[in-house]
C-alpha positions as CSV (number, residue, x, y, z in Angstrom):
1,M,-1.0,-10.5,43.3
2,S,-3.8,-11.5,45.5
3,D,-3.3,-14.2,48.1
4,A,-5.4,-16.0,45.7
5,T,-3.3,-16.3,43.0
6,T,0.0,-16.1,45.2
7,A,1.9,-19.4,44.9
8,A,3.1,-20.6,48.4
9,I,6.6,-21.5,46.8
10,E,8.3,-20.6,43.6
11,A,11.8,-21.5,42.2
12,D,13.0,-20.5,38.7
13,A,16.1,-21.5,37.3
14,L,17.5,-21.5,40.9
15,V,21.5,-21.8,41.6
16,R,23.4,-21.9,44.4
17,A,27.2,-22.5,44.0
18,F,30.0,-23.1,46.5
19,G,33.0,-22.2,44.2
20,A,33.2,-23.9,41.2
21,R,30.5,-26.4,42.2
22,R,26.6,-26.0,41.8
23,A,25.1,-27.5,44.5
24,V,21.6,-26.4,43.1
25,D,21.8,-26.3,39.5
26,G,18.4,-24.7,37.6
27,V,15.8,-25.6,39.7
28,T,12.3,-24.7,38.5
29,F,9.0,-25.7,40.6
30,T,5.6,-24.1,42.0
31,L,4.0,-25.0,44.8
32,R,0.6,-23.9,46.0
33,K,-1.3,-23.7,49.4
34,G,-2.0,-27.0,50.6
35,E,0.6,-28.9,48.4
36,C,3.5,-31.0,49.4
37,L,6.6,-32.0,47.4
38,A,8.3,-35.3,48.6
39,L,11.9,-34.8,47.5
40,F,14.2,-37.6,47.0
41,G,17.9,-38.1,45.6
42,P,21.1,-39.7,46.8
43,N,23.5,-38.2,49.4
44,G,25.0,-35.2,47.6
45,A,22.0,-34.2,45.4
46,G,21.6,-30.7,46.8
47,K,18.7,-31.3,48.6
48,T,19.6,-30.0,52.2
49,T,21.1,-26.9,50.3
50,L,17.9,-26.4,48.3
51,L,15.9,-26.6,51.6
52,R,18.3,-24.0,53.1
53,V,18.0,-21.5,50.1
54,L,14.0,-21.9,50.2
55,A,14.3,-21.0,54.2
56,G,16.1,-18.0,53.5
57,L,19.2,-19.0,55.1
58,L,21.3,-19.1,51.8
59,R,21.4,-16.7,49.3
60,P,20.6,-18.0,45.6
61,T,23.8,-17.4,43.2
62,A,21.3,-17.0,40.1
63,G,17.5,-17.7,39.5
64,W,15.4,-16.8,42.2
65,A,13.2,-18.4,44.7
66,R,9.8,-16.7,46.3
67,I,8.0,-17.3,49.4
68,A,4.3,-16.1,48.9
69,G,5.6,-13.6,46.5
70,T,8.5,-12.4,48.5
71,N,11.8,-12.8,47.3
72,L,14.3,-15.0,49.2
73,P,16.5,-14.5,51.2
74,G,13.7,-11.7,52.3
75,G,13.7,-10.3,55.8
76,A,12.0,-11.1,59.1
77,A,8.1,-11.3,57.3
78,A,9.7,-14.0,55.1
79,R,11.1,-15.9,57.8
80,R,7.9,-15.7,60.1
81,R,6.1,-18.1,57.3
82,I,8.7,-20.4,57.1
83,G,8.9,-23.5,59.2
84,F,12.4,-25.3,59.2
85,I,13.0,-28.7,60.3
86,S,16.6,-29.5,59.9
87,H,19.0,-32.5,60.6
88,A,20.7,-30.4,63.5
89,S,18.2,-29.8,66.6
90,M,20.0,-26.2,67.0
91,L,18.1,-26.3,70.4
92,Y,19.5,-24.7,74.0
93,G,20.3,-27.8,75.7
94,P,20.3,-26.3,79.3
95,L,16.7,-24.8,78.5
96,T,13.9,-26.8,79.2
97,A,11.8,-28.2,75.9
98,R,8.9,-25.6,77.1
99,E,11.8,-22.7,77.1
100,N,13.0,-23.7,73.8
101,V,9.6,-23.5,72.2
102,E,8.3,-20.5,74.2
103,L,11.6,-18.9,73.2
104,A,10.9,-19.3,69.1
105,A,7.3,-18.4,70.0
106,R,8.4,-14.5,71.3
107,L,10.8,-14.5,68.5
108,F,8.2,-15.0,65.8
109,G,6.3,-12.5,67.8
110,V,3.5,-15.0,68.3
111,C,0.6,-13.8,70.5
112,E,0.4,-15.4,73.9
113,P,4.0,-17.4,73.1
114,R,3.2,-19.6,76.5
115,A,-0.1,-21.0,75.2
116,A,1.3,-21.1,71.6
117,A,4.2,-23.3,73.1
118,A,2.3,-25.4,75.5
119,R,-0.2,-26.3,72.1
120,A,2.8,-27.1,69.9
121,L,4.4,-29.3,73.1
122,G,1.1,-31.1,73.1
123,E,0.9,-31.9,69.4
124,M,4.1,-33.8,69.8
125,H,2.8,-35.5,73.0
126,L,5.5,-33.8,74.9
127,M,3.9,-32.4,77.4
128,P,4.9,-34.7,80.4
129,R,8.6,-33.9,79.2
130,A,8.2,-30.6,78.9
131,D,9.7,-29.0,81.6
132,A,12.9,-31.1,81.7
133,P,16.1,-29.8,80.2
134,V,16.5,-30.7,76.3
135,R,20.1,-32.1,77.1
136,A,18.5,-34.9,79.0
137,L,16.1,-35.7,77.0
138,S,16.7,-38.5,73.8
139,R,17.7,-38.0,70.5
140,G,14.0,-38.7,69.8
141,M,12.5,-36.4,72.0
142,Q,14.9,-33.6,70.8
143,Q,13.7,-34.2,67.5
144,R,9.8,-33.6,68.6
145,V,11.1,-30.8,70.5
146,S,12.5,-29.1,67.6
147,I,9.7,-29.9,65.5
148,A,7.3,-28.4,68.2
149,R,9.4,-25.1,68.0
150,A,9.1,-24.9,64.2
151,M,5.5,-25.1,64.3
152,V,4.9,-23.0,67.4
153,H,4.3,-20.0,65.1
154,E,1.8,-21.6,62.7
155,P,4.4,-21.2,59.7
156,S,2.2,-21.1,55.8
157,V,5.5,-23.2,54.7
158,V,7.1,-26.0,56.3
159,L,10.6,-27.4,55.0
160,L,11.5,-30.8,56.6
161,D,14.5,-32.3,56.3
162,E,14.7,-36.2,57.0
163,P,12.4,-35.4,59.9
164,F,11.3,-38.8,61.1
165,T,15.1,-39.9,61.6
166,G,15.2,-40.6,65.3
167,L,11.3,-40.6,65.9
168,D,9.7,-43.4,67.7
169,A,6.3,-44.8,66.5
170,T,4.6,-42.3,68.8
171,G,6.4,-39.2,67.5
172,A,6.1,-40.1,64.1
173,A,2.3,-40.5,64.1
174,A,2.3,-37.1,65.8
175,L,4.4,-35.4,63.3
176,S,2.3,-37.2,60.2
177,D,-0.7,-35.8,62.2
178,S,0.4,-32.4,62.5
179,L,1.5,-32.3,58.8
180,A,-1.7,-33.7,57.8
181,T,-3.3,-30.5,59.7
182,L,-1.0,-28.2,58.4
183,R,-1.7,-29.1,54.7
184,R,-5.4,-28.8,55.4
185,S,-4.8,-25.3,57.0
186,G,-3.2,-24.4,53.7
187,A,0.3,-24.6,54.6
188,A,2.5,-25.9,52.0
189,L,5.4,-28.5,52.4
190,V,8.8,-29.5,51.0
191,L,10.0,-33.0,52.3
192,V,13.1,-34.0,52.1
193,T,13.4,-38.2,52.8
194,H,15.2,-41.6,51.7
195,N,11.7,-43.2,52.6
196,L,10.0,-43.5,49.5
197,E,6.4,-44.8,51.0
198,E,6.7,-42.4,53.8
199,G,7.2,-39.5,51.2
200,L,4.6,-40.5,48.5
201,A,1.8,-40.9,51.2
202,L,2.3,-37.3,52.3
203,A,2.9,-36.0,48.8
204,T,0.9,-34.1,46.1
205,H,4.0,-33.9,44.1
206,A,7.3,-35.9,44.0
207,A,10.7,-34.8,42.9
208,I,13.9,-36.8,42.3
209,M,17.0,-34.7,42.5
210,S,20.3,-35.9,41.3
211,R,23.6,-33.7,40.9
212,G,21.6,-30.4,41.9
213,R,18.9,-31.0,39.0
214,F,15.2,-32.4,39.3
215,A,15.7,-35.3,37.2
216,R,11.8,-35.9,37.5
217,F,9.2,-34.0,39.1
218,E,5.5,-35.0,38.7
219,E,2.2,-35.1,40.1
220,R,1.9,-37.6,43.1
221,H,-1.2,-39.2,41.6
222,T,0.1,-40.0,38.1
223,L,2.9,-42.2,39.9
224,D,2.9,-45.7,40.6
225,A,4.9,-46.3,43.7
226,A,6.5,-49.5,42.5
227,S,7.8,-48.3,39.3
228,Y,8.6,-44.8,40.7
229,A,10.9,-46.7,43.3
230,S,12.5,-48.8,40.5
231,S,13.4,-45.9,38.8
232,Y,14.8,-44.2,41.7
233,R,16.9,-47.5,42.8
234,T,18.2,-46.9,38.9
235,L,19.3,-43.5,39.4
236,V,20.5,-43.9,42.6
237,A,23.0,-46.7,41.2
238,H,23.7,-44.5,38.5
239,D,24.9,-41.7,40.5
240,A,26.7,-44.1,43.0
C-alpha cells in the first residue's frame, strides 16, 4: 500500500482487557495524515488505555490497530513514528531539560540530536531553562520538557493524554502552535482531554468514549459545540 493511501492510524474491533474487564471494547476508527481526533469521556472510560495500545505499550487482546500500515505493538520502526505525551512526565530528574530531550533524540536515531533538541526546546520556549535539572523545574515546565521530548523526532503520529494540564498560558500557546505545525506537516493526532472547547478547536474528528466503546464518533464540521457539550454532560451523568 502506498504512502498516499495508507491511513496514519487504524483500529478495527480493538479490544484491550484486564482479566474480565474490557477497558477498550471493540473500538473502530481511521485517521489520515493531518487529521486530529479529540477524544472525550468520563474517568475510567478507557481513553488512556486506548492511547497506550496505539503507542505500542500494550498489546491488543483482540482486534487490531495499525500505525502507517504497521500492526501494533510493532517494533522500533513503528515507535519512531509515534510521539506520546502521558500524564506522567517520565523524565530523568537529575538530567537537565536539554539532556532529557537530546537523549530521546539519540534513542530515536535523529540526525544531529543536539540541534534537534535545541529546536524542540525552543519551540516550547524552554531555552532559558534548558540547562537546569528537570527536578528543579516547576510542574508546568516539566510538562513542557516532556512535550519537547515527544516532538523531538518529528513523529507522524502524536498521542496526547491531557497535555494542557499544568501548563501556563505561554506553555499552552506553544503547545497549540506545535500541534498546528505538526498537523500542517501531515502528522495525525489523538488528543484526550476533558476540555471540550480546547479539544474541538484542534479537532477534525471528535469521539466520546464510554465504558470502553465509542458512544459517538463524528467529523468536527458536522457538530454544533453547544449541543455537543449538552450531549456529553448527559452521557457523563449517566455513567457516574
